[in-house]
Structure formats: structure tokens, C-alpha cells
C-alpha positions in Angstrom: 98.4 87.2 308.5 100.8 84.3 308.4 102.5 82.0 306.5 100.0 79.2 307.3 96.9 81.2 306.5 98.4 82.4 303.7 98.4 78.4 302.8 95.0 77.4 303.8 94.0 80.9 302.1 95.3 79.3 298.2 93.4 75.7 298.9 90.1 77.7 299.5 89.5 78.3 296.0 91.3 75.1 295.1 88.3 72.4 297.9 85.5 74.2 296.4 85.8 73.3 293.1 86.3 70.3 293.8 83.3 70.3 295.9 81.2 71.4 293.1 83.1 69.4 290.7 82.1 66.2 293.0 78.0 66.9 292.5 78.3 67.8 289.1 79.9 63.8 288.6 77.1 62.4 291.6 74.0 64.0 291.0 74.0 63.2 287.8 74.3 59.8 288.1 72.4 59.4 291.5 69.4 60.7 288.6 70.3 58.6 285.4 69.2 55.2 287.7 72.1 53.3 286.0 74.0 50.7 287.7 77.9 51.7 288.4 78.4 54.8 288.0 78.1 57.0 291.3 80.9 56.9 293.7 80.1 54.8 296.2 79.1 51.2 293.8 82.8 52.4 292.2 83.6 52.1 295.5 82.1 48.9 296.5 83.7 47.9 292.9 87.0 49.7 294.4 87.6 47.2 297.5 84.8 44.1 296.9 82.1 44.7 298.3 80.2 42.2 298.0 82.7 39.6 295.6 85.9 38.0 296.9 88.0 38.6 294.1 91.8 38.7 293.9 93.3 40.6 297.5 89.7 41.5 298.7 90.9 41.1 302.0 93.6 43.6 301.6 91.4 45.7 300.0 88.6 45.4 302.3 91.1 46.1 305.3 92.6 49.4 303.4 89.1 50.6 303.7 88.0 49.3 307.0 91.1 51.3 308.2 90.4 54.8 305.9 86.4 55.0 307.1 88.3 54.1 311.4 91.7 56.8 310.2 88.5 59.4 308.9 86.3 60.3 311.6 89.4 61.0 314.1 91.3 62.9 312.1 88.1 65.4 312.2 87.1 65.8 315.1 90.9 66.1 316.2 92.1 68.2 314.5 94.8 66.2 312.3 98.2 67.7 311.9 97.0 70.7 312.2 96.8 70.2 316.2 99.9 69.3 318.4 102.1 68.4 315.0 100.8 64.9 315.3 100.1 63.1 312.0 
């Protein structure tokens, strides 16, 4: 096993724990029907979606850039492929 493969294997259990934690938090938040507890509600608040609080343009721009970058990152393989960042 190469060193890079060993590194990937080291992170795998951590990502699994992260995914389980996400569903453990998000599941009850969806089911309880309270306002302001799901991830999407927090993202709307953090990025000033639906209101124009101080710095709203910069926060929305950052969200837009992240939403544009992420699919390309996933579809092209990210920095492991051909060394791009």
C-alpha cells in the first residue's frame, strides 16, 4: 500500500463519523418542525438569503463561488488528478 493510499484510508473512518453525525443532527432537526435548526436554515442565515444584513453581497458571492466550484471539484477529481488546486 502506498503512502497516499494509507493517508486516504486513515481519513475514511473520520468521514464516516462526520456523515453519521450530520444525519444525527439534521434528522431530528427536520422532524421537529422548529424554525432555524436545519443546515439549510443556518446556511440561509449565514449567507443573508432572504434579507440584506451588513455584508450580504460578499456572503452571497462566497456562497455562489462555493456552489459553482464544488460540482467541478467533484466531477473532475479535485487536486489528486493532474495536480490542480
